[in-house]
C-alpha positions as CSV (number, residue, x, y, z in Angstrom):
1,M,20.6,41.0,-9.2
2,N,17.0,40.2,-8.3
3,L,16.6,39.8,-4.6
4,F,12.8,39.6,-4.5
5,N,10.2,37.6,-6.4
6,I,7.1,39.8,-7.1
7,I,3.7,38.8,-8.2
8,K,1.6,41.8,-9.3
9,N,-2.2,41.7,-9.5
10,K,-3.1,44.8,-11.4
11,Q,-4.2,47.5,-9.0
12,Q,-5.2,45.2,-6.2
13,Y,-2.0,43.9,-4.6
14,W,1.6,42.9,-4.9
15,L,3.0,39.7,-3.3
16,V,6.7,40.0,-2.6
17,D,9.0,37.2,-1.4
18,Q,12.7,37.8,-0.4
19,I,15.2,35.6,-2.1
20,K,17.7,34.8,0.7
21,K,21.3,34.5,-0.3
22,D,24.2,34.2,2.2
23,D,26.6,36.4,0.3
24,I,24.3,39.5,0.0
25,P,24.7,42.3,2.5
26,I,21.7,43.6,4.4
27,E,22.1,47.0,2.8
28,S,21.5,45.5,-0.7
29,Y,18.2,44.1,0.4
30,L,17.1,47.3,2.0
31,H,18.1,49.3,-1.1
32,Q,16.3,47.1,-3.5
33,F,13.2,46.7,-1.3
34,T,13.0,50.5,-0.8
35,Q,12.8,50.8,-4.6
36,I,10.0,48.2,-4.8
37,L,8.1,50.0,-2.0
38,E,8.5,53.4,-3.7
39,E,7.2,51.9,-7.0
40,W,4.2,50.3,-5.2
41,D,3.4,53.6,-3.5
42,H,3.7,55.5,-6.8
43,Q,1.4,53.2,-8.7
44,G,-1.3,53.3,-5.9
45,I,-1.6,49.6,-5.5
46,G,-4.1,48.4,-2.9
47,Y,-1.7,46.5,-0.6
48,L,1.6,44.8,-0.5
49,S,2.2,41.5,1.2
50,L,5.8,40.6,2.0
51,L,7.7,37.5,3.1
52,M,11.0,38.6,4.6
53,D,13.7,37.6,7.1
54,E,12.6,38.7,10.6
55,R,15.9,40.4,11.2
56,F,14.4,43.3,9.1
57,E,11.3,43.5,11.3
58,S,12.1,46.7,13.2
59,W,12.9,48.5,9.9
60,L,9.6,47.2,8.3
61,L,7.6,48.3,11.3
62,Q,9.1,51.8,11.0
63,K,7.9,51.7,7.4
64,K,4.3,51.2,8.6
65,F,4.1,47.5,7.9
66,S,2.0,45.3,10.1
67,K,3.2,41.8,11.1
68,I,0.7,39.1,10.3
69,S,2.5,36.0,11.4
70,S,5.6,33.9,10.7
71,I,6.0,31.0,8.3
72,E,8.3,28.0,8.1
73,E,9.7,26.9,4.7
74,Y,10.4,23.3,3.9
75,I,12.3,21.7,0.9
76,R,12.5,18.3,-0.6
77,E,14.4,16.8,-3.6
78,L,12.0,15.0,-6.1
79,A,14.4,12.6,-7.7
80,S,13.1,9.7,-5.6
81,L,9.5,9.6,-4.3
82,P,7.7,7.0,-2.2
83,Q,4.8,4.9,-3.5
84,I,1.4,6.7,-3.5
85,D,-2.0,5.5,-2.3
86,D,-3.8,3.8,-5.2
87,Q,-7.2,4.3,-3.5
88,I,-7.2,8.0,-4.2
89,C,-8.0,9.3,-7.7
90,W,-7.1,12.7,-9.1
91,H,-8.1,14.7,-12.1
92,S,-7.1,18.1,-13.4
93,L,-9.7,20.8,-14.0
94,S,-8.7,20.7,-17.7
95,E,-10.3,17.3,-18.1
96,G,-13.8,18.9,-17.8
97,W,-15.3,16.7,-15.1
98,L,-15.7,19.7,-12.8
99,D,-16.4,23.3,-14.0
100,D,-14.6,26.4,-12.8
101,Q,-17.3,27.3,-10.4
102,E,-17.5,23.8,-8.8
103,F,-13.7,23.8,-8.4
104,G,-13.9,27.3,-6.8
105,E,-16.5,26.1,-4.3
106,L,-14.3,23.1,-3.4
107,Y,-11.3,25.4,-3.0
108,D,-13.3,27.7,-0.7
109,L,-14.5,24.7,1.4
110,C,-10.9,23.4,1.8
111,R,-9.9,26.9,3.2
112,L,-12.4,26.7,6.1
113,E,-10.9,26.5,9.6
114,S,-7.3,26.9,8.3
115,A,-4.5,27.4,10.9
116,N,-2.8,29.9,8.6
117,K,-3.3,33.5,9.8
118,N,-3.4,35.3,6.4
119,I,-6.8,36.8,5.9
120,N,-8.6,34.8,3.2
121,Q,-9.5,36.8,0.0
122,P,-13.0,36.2,-1.6
123,I,-12.8,33.1,-3.7
124,D,-13.5,35.0,-6.9
125,Q,-10.4,37.1,-6.3
126,V,-8.4,33.9,-5.6
127,M,-9.5,32.3,-8.8
128,L,-8.6,35.4,-10.7
129,S,-5.1,35.4,-9.1
130,L,-4.8,31.8,-10.1
131,K,-5.5,32.6,-13.7
132,N,-3.2,35.6,-13.7
133,E,-0.2,33.8,-12.1
134,L,-0.4,30.4,-13.8
135,G,-1.3,31.7,-17.3
136,T,-3.6,30.4,-20.0
137,E,-3.0,26.7,-19.1
138,W,-4.0,27.3,-15.5
139,R,-6.6,24.5,-15.5
140,R,-3.9,21.9,-16.1
141,H,-2.5,22.8,-12.7
142,C,-5.7,22.6,-10.7
143,Y,-6.2,19.1,-9.3
144,Y,-9.0,17.7,-7.2
145,F,-8.9,14.3,-5.4
146,T,-11.6,11.7,-4.7
147,K,-11.9,8.6,-2.7
148,D,-14.9,6.2,-3.0
149,E,-16.2,8.9,-5.5
150,A,-16.3,11.6,-2.8
151,L,-14.4,14.8,-3.2
152,I,-11.7,15.0,-0.5
153,G,-9.4,17.8,-1.4
154,I,-7.5,19.9,-3.9
155,S,-3.9,20.7,-4.9
156,I,-2.4,23.2,-7.4
157,P,1.2,22.2,-8.3
158,H,3.2,24.5,-10.6
159,I,6.8,25.7,-11.3
160,E,7.6,28.8,-9.3
161,M,7.8,32.0,-11.4
162,G,11.3,33.0,-12.4
163,T,12.7,29.4,-11.9
164,E,12.9,26.4,-14.2
165,D,12.7,23.5,-11.7
166,E,11.4,24.8,-8.3
167,G,8.0,23.1,-7.6
168,R,5.4,24.9,-5.5
169,L,1.8,24.3,-4.5
170,F,-0.3,27.4,-5.1
171,Y,-2.7,25.8,-2.6
172,F,-3.2,22.4,-1.0
173,G,-6.1,21.4,1.3
174,V,-8.5,18.7,2.5
175,V,-12.2,19.2,3.1
176,P,-12.8,19.9,6.8
177,S,-15.1,16.9,7.5
178,L,-12.3,14.5,6.4
179,R,-9.3,16.0,8.2
180,G,-7.5,13.9,10.8
181,Q,-7.6,10.7,8.7
182,G,-4.2,10.9,7.1
183,L,-5.6,12.1,3.8
184,G,-3.5,15.3,3.8
185,V,-0.3,13.2,3.8
186,K,-1.5,11.1,0.9
187,I,-2.7,14.0,-1.2
188,H,0.5,15.9,-0.5
189,K,2.6,12.9,-1.6
190,I,0.6,12.7,-4.8
191,S,1.2,16.4,-5.3
192,L,4.9,15.9,-5.1
193,A,4.7,13.3,-7.9
194,L,2.6,15.8,-10.0
195,L,5.3,18.4,-9.5
196,K,7.8,15.9,-10.8
197,N,5.6,15.4,-13.9
198,F,5.8,19.2,-14.4
199,R,9.6,18.7,-14.4
200,A,10.3,20.2,-11.0
201,N,13.5,18.9,-9.5
202,Y,12.7,20.0,-6.0
203,Y,9.8,21.2,-3.9
204,V,9.5,24.2,-1.6
205,G,6.5,24.5,0.7
206,S,5.6,26.9,3.5
207,T,3.1,27.2,6.2
208,D,2.3,29.3,9.3
209,V,4.5,28.4,12.3
210,N,1.3,27.5,14.2
211,N,0.0,25.1,11.6
212,S,1.3,21.9,13.3
213,H,-0.8,19.7,11.0
214,M,0.9,21.0,7.9
215,I,4.3,20.8,9.5
216,K,3.7,17.1,10.3
217,I,2.7,16.5,6.6
218,F,6.0,18.1,5.5
219,E,8.0,16.0,7.9
220,K,6.1,12.7,7.1
221,N,6.8,13.3,3.3
222,G,10.5,13.8,3.8
223,C,10.6,17.6,3.6
224,E,13.3,19.4,5.7
225,L,13.1,22.8,7.3
226,R,15.0,25.3,5.3
227,D,14.0,28.7,6.5
228,R,11.7,31.0,8.5
229,K,10.3,34.3,7.4
230,G,7.9,36.9,8.7
231,I,4.6,37.8,6.9
232,Y,4.2,41.6,6.7
233,K,1.5,43.7,5.1
234,I,1.1,47.4,4.2
235,I,-2.1,48.9,2.9
236,K,-2.3,52.0,0.6
């Protein structure tokens, strides 16, 4: 039984996320993750980033992991969604109005002054990860939003790897100069509708426990707190 989702980026990094199940003993998680850690070490990958229940924290610290922060995870069913703001327009990168470089620059802008504590990768690495994780049709998932013809933010909705109907946002953000105007709630609401178009039945989103703005967006759009995990990292 798979107890962890793993995204592998060649020799640079692995992203590992614990799949929490009530009926699985702690020993099973420790055994399977130890195997993952041994394979990561054997292959000489740059670093491993882990989302895992904080009750494993002492064990992870003994294994030389560093704790980065904690995240809260929210969930929402997508069967019924509220009306979206018709003053905001959106386009996918596949439509060709923006090129890849312009989208990357907008992505990078939206990351500025984020409350999340994960260290930002260079944007060229982020774009490469996006292509690797979402496949050949990755541009169909990259959306940018405008209001009065001005670029206001981005969102990257997709179906979570290893699932058929779990909607996720690879990234979601508003340009710094326009924050605090309620645009984040509106873009997030549109993103939920886009996920439904991708045939997601439910949405799972997460953010740093200190990111009160994103937590408010989740709550305003009907998401409910499901879980909390620690963010841990080990470097080769």
